[in-house]
LOZAPA-794138 format. One record per residue: residue number from 1; residue in three letters; chain; x, y, z of N, C-alpha, C in turn. Coordinates in steps of 0.2 Angstrom, whole numbers, m for minus. Layout:
N
SITE  pos  code  unit  neast  nnorth    nup  caeast  canorth   caup  ceast  cnorth    cup
SITE  NUM   ALA     A      X       Y      Z       X        Y      Z      X       Y      Z
...
REM end
This chain:
269
SITE  pos  code  unit  neast  nnorth    nup  caeast  canorth   caup  ceast  cnorth    cup
SITE    1   MET     A    935     250    191     934      255    195    927     259    194
SITE    2   PRO     A    923     260    199     917      264    197    918     270    194
SITE    3   ARG     A    915     273    190     916      280    187    912     284    190
SITE    4   THR     A    914     291    190     910      296    193    906     300    187
SITE    5   PRO     A    901     303    188     897      306    183    901     311    178
SITE    6   ARG     A    906     314    180     910      318    176    913     314    170
SITE    7   ASP     A    914     308    172     917      304    167    913     301    161
SITE    8   LEU     A    906     302    161     901      298    158    899     302    151
SITE    9   GLY     A    900     308    150     898      311    144    890     313    144
SITE   10   ARG     A    887     314    138     881      316    138    876     310    137
SITE   11   VAL     A    870     310    138     865      306    137    858     309    135
SITE   12   MET     A    855     305    130     849      307    127    844     302    130
SITE   13   THR     A    839     304    133     833      299    134    828     301    130
SITE   14   LEU     A    825     295    127     820      296    121    814     291    123
SITE   15   SER     A    808     294    123     802      290    126    797     290    121
SITE   16   VAL     A    794     285    118     789      285    114    783     283    117
SITE   17   GLY     A    778     287    117     771      286    120    766     284    115
SITE   18   ASN     A    760     284    118     754      282    113    752     287    108
SITE   19   THR     A    753     294    111     751      300    107    757     304    105
SITE   20   PHE     A    762     305    109     768      309    108    774     305    110
SITE   21   ALA     A    780     307    106     786      305    108    790     311    111
SITE   22   SER     A    795     310    115     799      316    118    806     314    119
SITE   23   ALA     A    810     318    119     817      317    120    820     323    125
SITE   24   ILE     A    825     321    129     829      326    133    836     324    132
SITE   25   VAL     A    841     329    131     848      328    131    850     331    138
SITE   26   TRP     A    854     326    142     856      328    148    864     329    149
SITE   27   SER     A    866     333    153     874      332    155    874     326    159
SITE   28   ALA     A    880     324    160     881      318    164    879     319    172
SITE   29   ASN     A    879     325    174     877      326    181    870     328    182
SITE   30   GLY     A    866     327    176     859      327    177    856     334    175
SITE   31   VAL     A    859     339    172     857      345    170    853     344    163
SITE   32   LYS     A    847     347    162     844      346    157    846     352    152
SITE   33   LEU     A    849     349    145     852      354    140    847     355    135
SITE   34   TRP     A    842     350    133     838      352    127    833     347    127
SITE   35   PRO     A    826     349    127     820      345    127    817     346    120
SITE   36   ALA     A    813     341    118     809      341    112    803     336    113
SITE   37   ARG     A    798     338    109     792      333    110    788     334    103
SITE   38   TRP     A    786     328    100     783      328     94    777     322     94
SITE   39   PRO     A    773     322     88     768      317     88    772     310     87
SITE   40   CYS     A    770     305     90     774      299     90    773     295     83
SITE   41   ARG     A    769     297     79     769      294     72    775     296     68
SITE   42   GLU     A    778     302     70     785      304     67    791     302     71
SITE   43   ALA     A    790     297     76     795      295     80    801     293     76
SITE   44   ALA     A    800     289     71     806      286     67    810     292     64
SITE   45   LEU     A    808     298     64     812      303     61    816     306     66
SITE   46   ALA     A    816     305     73     820      307     78    827     305     77
SITE   47   SER     A    832     310     77     839      309     77    842     313     81
SITE   48   PRO     A    847     310     85     851      314     90    856     318     87
SITE   49   GLU     A    854     323     83     859      327     80    863     331     85
SITE   50   ARG     A    860     332     91     864      336     96    868     332    100
SITE   51   MET     A    869     325     99     873      321    102    880     320     98
SITE   52   ARG     A    885     323    101     892      322     98    895     315    100
SITE   53   SER     A    893     314    106     895      307    109    891     306    115
SITE   54   GLY     A    892     299    118     888      297    124    883     292    122
SITE   55   ASP     A    877     292    126     873      286    125    866     289    123
SITE   56   VAL     A    862     285    120     855      286    118    851     281    122
SITE   57   VAL     A    846     282    127     842      278    130    835     278    127
SITE   58   LEU     A    833     273    124     827      272    121    821     268    125
SITE   59   ALA     A    816     271    126     810      267    129    803     269    126
SITE   60   GLY     A    799     265    128     792      267    125    787     261    126
SITE   61   VAL     A    781     262    123     775      258    125    772     256    118
SITE   62   VAL     A    774     258    112     771      256    106    777     252    102
SITE   63   PRO     A    776     246    102     782      241     99    783     243     92
SITE   64   SER     A    778     244     88     780      246     81    784     252     79
SITE   65   ILE     A    782     257     83     786      264     83    793     263     86
SITE   66   LEU     A    793     259     92     800      258     95    804     255     90
SITE   67   ALA     A    802     250     87     806      246     82    809     251     76
SITE   68   LYS     A    804     255     73     806      260     69    811     265     71
SITE   69   GLN     A    810     267     77     814      272     80    821     269     81
SITE   70   ALA     A    821     263     84     828      259     85    831     259     78
SITE   71   ALA     A    828     257     73     831      256     66    834     262     64
SITE   72   ALA     A    830     268     64     832      274     62    838     277     66
SITE   73   LEU     A    839     275     72     844      277     76    851     274     74
SITE   74   ARG     A    850     267     73     856      263     71    858     265     63
SITE   75   ARG     A    853     267     59     855      268     53    858     275     52
SITE   76   ASN     A    856     280     57     859      286     56    865     287     61
SITE   77   ASN     A    867     282     65     872      283     69    879     282     66
SITE   78   PRO     A    883     287     66     890      287     63    895     285     68
SITE   79   GLY     A    893     281     73     898      278     78    899     283     83
SITE   80   ARG     A    895     288     84     896      293     89    894     291     96
SITE   81   TYR     A    888     287     96     884      286    102    882     279    102
SITE   82   ARG     A    880     277    109     879      270    110    871     270    111
SITE   83   LEU     A    867     265    107     860      265    109    858     259    114
SITE   84   LEU     A    855     262    119     853      257    124    845     257    125
SITE   85   ARG     A    843     250    125     836      250    126    834     248    133
SITE   86   PHE     A    830     253    136     828      252    143    825     245    144
SITE   87   ARG     A    828     241    150     825      235    152    828     229    147
SITE   88   LYS     A    832     231    142     835      226    138    842     226    139
SITE   89   ASN     A    846     230    136     853      231    137    855     236    142
SITE   90   LEU     A    849     240    145     850      244    150    846     242    156
SITE   91   PRO     A    849     240    162     845      236    167    841     241    171
SITE   92   CYS     A    835     238    173     830      241    177    833     241    184
SITE   93   PRO     A    834     246    188     836      246    195    831     245    200
SITE   94   ILE     A    824     243    199     819      242    203    816     235    202
SITE   95   ASP     A    813     233    207     809      227    206    802     229    203
SITE   96   ILE     A    799     224    199     792      225    196    788     219    199
SITE   97   ALA     A    783     221    203     779      216    206    774     212    201
SITE   98   PRO     A    771     216    197     765      213    193    769     208    188
SITE   99   ARG     A    765     203    187     767      197    181    762     197    176
SITE  100   PRO     A    765     196    170     771      196    168    775     203    168
SITE  101   GLU     A    780     204    169     784      210    169    783     214    163
SITE  102   ARG     A    784     210    157     784      213    150    778     217    149
SITE  103   ASN     A    772     215    153     766      219    151    765     225    155
SITE  104   VAL     A    770     227    159     771      233    162    774     238    158
SITE  105   GLY     A    772     244    156     775      248    151    781     251    154
SITE  106   ASP     A    786     253    149     792      256    151    791     263    155
SITE  107   ASP     A    785     266    152     784      273    156    782     272    162
SITE  108   ARG     A    778     267    165     776      265    171    783     265    176
SITE  109   VAL     A    787     260    173     793      258    177    798     265    177
SITE  110   ALA     A    799     268    172     804      274    172    801     279    177
SITE  111   ALA     A    794     280    177     792      286    181    792     284    189
SITE  112   ALA     A    792     277    190     793      275    197    800     276    199
SITE  113   ILE     A    805     274    194     812      276    196    813     283    197
SITE  114   GLY     A    810     287    193     811      295    193    808     297    200
SITE  115   ALA     A    803     295    202     800      297    209    805     294    214
SITE  116   LEU     A    808     289    214     812      287    219    819     290    219
SITE  117   ALA     A    821     293    213     826      297    213    825     304    217
SITE  118   LEU     A    819     306    217     817      312    220    818     312    228
SITE  119   ASP     A    816     305    230     816      304    237    816     297    238
SITE  120   PRO     A    822     293    239     822      286    239    820     283    246
SITE  121   ARG     A    818     286    251     816      284    257    809     283    258
SITE  122   ARG     A    805     286    254     797      286    255    794     282    249
SITE  123   PRO     A    788     280    251     783      277    246    781     282    241
SITE  124   TRP     A    780     281    235     777      286    230    771     283    227
SITE  125   ILE     A    766     288    226     761      287    221    762     292    215
SITE  126   VAL     A    762     289    209     764      293    203    758     293    199
SITE  127   ILE     A    755     299    198     749      300    194    751     302    187
SITE  128   ASP     A    750     298    182     752      300    175    746     301    171
SITE  129   SER     A    746     307    169     740      310    164    742     310    157
SITE  130   GLY     A    740     305    154     742      305    146    736     302    142
SITE  131   THR     A    737     298    137     731      295    134    727     291    139
SITE  132   ALA     A    730     287    143     727      284    149    729     289    155
SITE  133   LEU     A    725     288    160     726      291    167    728     285    171
SITE  134   THR     A    734     285    173     737      279    178    739     282    185
SITE  135   VAL     A    737     278    190     740      279    196    743     274    198
SITE  136   ASN     A    750     275    200     755      269    201    758     270    208
SITE  137   ALA     A    758     264    211     761      263    218    768     261    218
SITE  138   VAL     A    772     264    221     779      263    222    782     263    229
SITE  139   ARG     A    786     257    230     789      257    237    796     258    236
SITE  140   PRO     A    799     261    242     806      263    242    811     257    243
SITE  141   ASP     A    817     259    244     823      255    244    822     248    246
SITE  142   ARG     A    824     242    243     824      236    245    831     233    245
SITE  143   GLY     A    835     235    249     842      232    250    846     234    244
SITE  144   LYS     A    848     229    240     852      231    234    848     235    228
SITE  145   ARG     A    841     234    229     837      236    223    835     243    225
SITE  146   ALA     A    834     248    221     832      255    222    825     255    224
SITE  147   GLY     A    820     250    224     814      251    226    810     246    222
SITE  148   ALA     A    803     246    222     799      242    218    792     246    215
SITE  149   PHE     A    791     244    209     784      246    206    780     240    208
SITE  150   GLU     A    775     242    213     770      238    216    764     236    211
SITE  151   GLY     A    762     241    207     756      240    203    753     247    201
SITE  152   TRP     A    747     246    198     744      252    195    737     251    194
SITE  153   LEU     A    734     257    193     726      257    191    726     262    185
SITE  154   ILE     A    721     260    180     721      263    174    714     265    172
SITE  155   VAL     A    713     271    170     706      273    167    707     277    161
SITE  156   PRO     A    703     279    157     704      283    151    706     290    153
SITE  157   GLY     A    711     292    149     713      299    149    708     304    147
SITE  158   GLU     A    709     310    148     705      316    146    703     316    138
SITE  159   LEU     A    708     316    134     706      316    127    703     310    125
SITE  160   LEU     A    704     304    128     702      298    126    694     298    128
SITE  161   ALA     A    692     301    134     686      301    136    682     306    132
SITE  162   LEU     A    684     311    130     681      316    125    680     313    119
SITE  163   HIS     A    684     309    116     683      305    110    678     300    111
SITE  164   ALA     A    678     296    116     673      291    117    666     294    117
SITE  165   LEU     A    665     300    121     658      303    121    656     305    114
SITE  166   ASN     A    660     307    110     658      309    103    657     303     99
SITE  167   ALA     A    661     298     99     661      292     95    655     288     97
SITE  168   GLY     A    653     288    103     648      283    106    641     286    106
SITE  169   THR     A    640     292    104     633      296    105    632     299     98
SITE  170   ALA     A    625     301     97     623      303     91    624     311     90
SITE  171   GLN     A    624     314     95     624      322     95    630     325     99
SITE  172   LEU     A    633     322    103     638      325    107    644     327    102
SITE  173   PRO     A    647     333    103     652      335     98    659     332    100
SITE  174   ALA     A    663     333     95     670      332     96    674     338     99
SITE  175   LEU     A    677     337    104     679      343    108    687     342    110
SITE  176   ASP     A    690     347    111     697      347    114    696     348    122
SITE  177   ALA     A    702     347    125     702      347    133    700     355    135
SITE  178   TRP     A    697     355    141     696      361    145    703     365    146
SITE  179   PRO     A    703     372    145     710      375    146    713     374    153
SITE  180   ALA     A    719     375    154     722      373    160    721     378    166
SITE  181   SER     A    714     377    168     712      381    174    707     377    177
SITE  182   VAL     A    704     379    183     699      375    186    693     376    183
SITE  183   PRO     A    689     370    180     683      371    177    677     372    181
SITE  184   PRO     A    671     374    178     666      376    182    662     369    184
SITE  185   ALA     A    658     370    190     654      364    192    648     363    189
SITE  186   ILE     A    645     369    186     639      369    182    641     371    175
SITE  187   GLY     A    639     367    170     641      369    163    635     373    160
SITE  188   ARG     A    636     378    156     631      382    154    630     381    146
SITE  189   SER     A    633     376    143     632      374    137    634     366    136
SITE  190   THR     A    632     363    131     634      356    130    641     355    130
SITE  191   SER     A    645     359    126     652      358    126    655     360    133
SITE  192   GLU     A    653     365    136     656      366    143    654     361    148
SITE  193   ALA     A    648     358    147     646      353    152    651     347    150
SITE  194   ILE     A    653     345    144     657      339    143    664     340    145
SITE  195   ARG     A    667     346    143     674      347    144    675     348    152
SITE  196   ALA     A    671     352    155     671      353    162    670     347    166
SITE  197   GLY     A    665     343    164     664      337    167    669     332    166
SITE  198   VAL     A    672     331    160     678      326    159    684     328    164
SITE  199   ARG     A    685     335    163     691      337    168    690     336    175
SITE  200   ARG     A    684     337    177     683      335    185    683     328    186
SITE  201   ALA     A    680     324    181     681      317    183    688     314    183
SITE  202   GLN     A    692     317    179     699      315    179    702     317    186
SITE  203   CYS     A    701     323    188     704      325    195    701     320    200
SITE  204   ALA     A    694     319    200     691      315    206    694     308    205
SITE  205   ALA     A    695     305    199     697      298    199    704     298    201
SITE  206   ALA     A    709     303    200     715      303    202    716     303    209
SITE  207   CYS     A    712     308    212     711      309    220    710     302    223
SITE  208   GLU     A    704     299    221     701      293    225    706     287    224
SITE  209   LEU     A    709     287    218     713      281    217    720     282    221
SITE  210   ALA     A    722     288    221     729      289    225    727     288    232
SITE  211   LYS     A    722     291    235     720      290    242    719     282    244
SITE  212   ALA     A    716     278    239     716      271    241    723     268    241
SITE  213   GLN     A    727     270    236     734      266    236    738     269    242
SITE  214   ALA     A    737     275    244     741      278    250    739     273    256
SITE  215   GLU     A    733     272    257     731      267    263    735     261    263
SITE  216   GLN     A    736     258    257     740      251    257    747     252    257
SITE  217   LEU     A    750     258    255     757      259    255    760     262    262
SITE  218   GLY     A    755     264    266     757      266    273    759     273    274
SITE  219   PRO     A    762     275    280     764      282    281    769     284    277
SITE  220   GLY     A    770     291    276     775      295    273    774     295    265
SITE  221   VAL     A    769     293    263     768      293    255    768     300    252
SITE  222   ARG     A    772     300    247     772      306    243    768     305    236
SITE  223   VAL     A    766     311    233     763      310    226    766     314    221
SITE  224   ALA     A    768     311    215     771      315    210    766     315    204
SITE  225   LEU     A    765     320    201     760      321    195    764     322    189
SITE  226   THR     A    763     318    183     767      319    178    763     317    171
SITE  227   GLY     A    766     318    166     762      317    159    760     323    155
SITE  228   GLY     A    758     322    149     756      328    145    750     331    148
SITE  229   GLY     A    746     328    152     740      332    155    741     335    162
SITE  230   ALA     A    747     334    164     749      335    171    747     342    174
SITE  231   GLU     A    750     347    170     749      354    172    741     356    172
SITE  232   ALA     A    737     353    167     730      354    168    727     352    174
SITE  233   LEU     A    729     346    177     726      343    183    729     346    189
SITE  234   TRP     A    735     350    189     739      352    194    735     357    199
SITE  235   PRO     A    731     362    196     728      366    201    723     363    206
SITE  236   VAL     A    719     358    204     715      355    208    718     350    213
SITE  237   LEU     A    723     345    210     726      340    214    731     343    219
SITE  238   LYS     A    734     348    218     739      351    223    736     352    229
SITE  239   ARG     A    729     355    229     725      356    235    722     350    238
SITE  240   ALA     A    719     346    233     716      339    235    720     334    239
SITE  241   LEU     A    726     334    236     731      330    239    737     332    243
SITE  242   ARG     A    736     338    246     741      342    249    743     338    255
SITE  243   ALA     A    740     333    258     742      329    263    748     325    261
SITE  244   TYR     A    749     324    255     754      319    253    760     323    249
SITE  245   ARG     A    760     330    251     765      334    248    766     333    241
SITE  246   PRO     A    761     334    237     762      333    229    767     337    226
SITE  247   VAL     A    770     335    221     775      338    216    773     337    209
SITE  248   LEU     A    774     342    205     773      342    198    780     341    195
SITE  249   VAL     A    780     335    191     786      334    188    785     331    181
SITE  250   PRO     A    783     336    176     781      333    169    786     329    166
SITE  251   ASP     A    792     329    167     798      325    164    800     319    168
SITE  252   LEU     A    795     316    172     797      311    177    799     305    174
SITE  253   VAL     A    796     303    168     799      297    164    806     298    162
SITE  254   HIS     A    808     304    160     814      305    157    820     305    163
SITE  255   ARG     A    817     308    169     822      308    175    823     301    177
SITE  256   GLY     A    818     296    176     819      289    178    824     285    173
SITE  257   LEU     A    823     287    166     827      284    162    834     287    163
SITE  258   PHE     A    835     293    165     842      296    166    845     292    172
SITE  259   GLU     A    841     291    177     843      288    184    845     281    183
SITE  260   ALA     A    841     277    178     843      270    177    850     270    172
SITE  261   TRP     A    851     275    168     857      275    165    863     277    169
SITE  262   ARG     A    862     282    174     867      284    179    869     279    183
SITE  263   ARG     A    865     275    185     866      269    190    870     264    186
SITE  264   ALA     A    868     262    180     872      257    176    879     260    174
SITE  265   ALA     A    879     266    172     886      269    170    891     270    175
SITE  266   VAL     A    888     272    181     893      272    187    895     265    189
SITE  267   ALA     A    891     260    188     893      254    190    898     250    184
SITE  268   GLY     A    899     254    179     903      252    173    900     247    169
SITE  269   ARG     A    893     247    168     889      242    164    889     245    157
REM end
């Protein structure tokens, strides 16, 4: 007999990115209980000490750190929880159009699932601002499947672009990102010109790529903005993409991992 969410216990979603790892503990009905974020080089130190029982869902895009994290979880597991690897022993509930599927990162797929969990009837474009800036096309329900990840576009993210300008030139300085506000259109110093220029380029790229994908996805498209740099881009993108009713969901990847777990758990898998 299919189980209801109240029967399922807690779940921790654990995502390992290129720069940061993050974890969220959820109640079985989707209430966020405890979030954490740390540099991914320390991911092997992550331990679900807040998990007395339940499942730990592990996903990520850095194979070496994923392997270390999985080993640490197994080593530190006193039999209290079950370790599930997303897209291995935890099924993915959506289709993945690009081939080969294994080359599509867990974060792309999980964010697509998370967007469809917000509204399963509409196509989505997921803009993920992290080490790379990705713009991802998602189609809604396909019969028995929850939808489809159609494909994506990738450009360097903000910090990567700043690093490249410093590494590839003789005199441009190493800089951090522009503060989370709308940057000027005319820089009054070299550092301001670089930081504001890169921020505006990120916003312009996200807008143009999203609009191009929206033309192919058809009517009713929504936009979700996520990732570590999402809040910094939000002031510009919420206006520039207002026709697509954009939403800011920094934890969209985790919401997708939770939804994949919920579907499998209710089905008794």
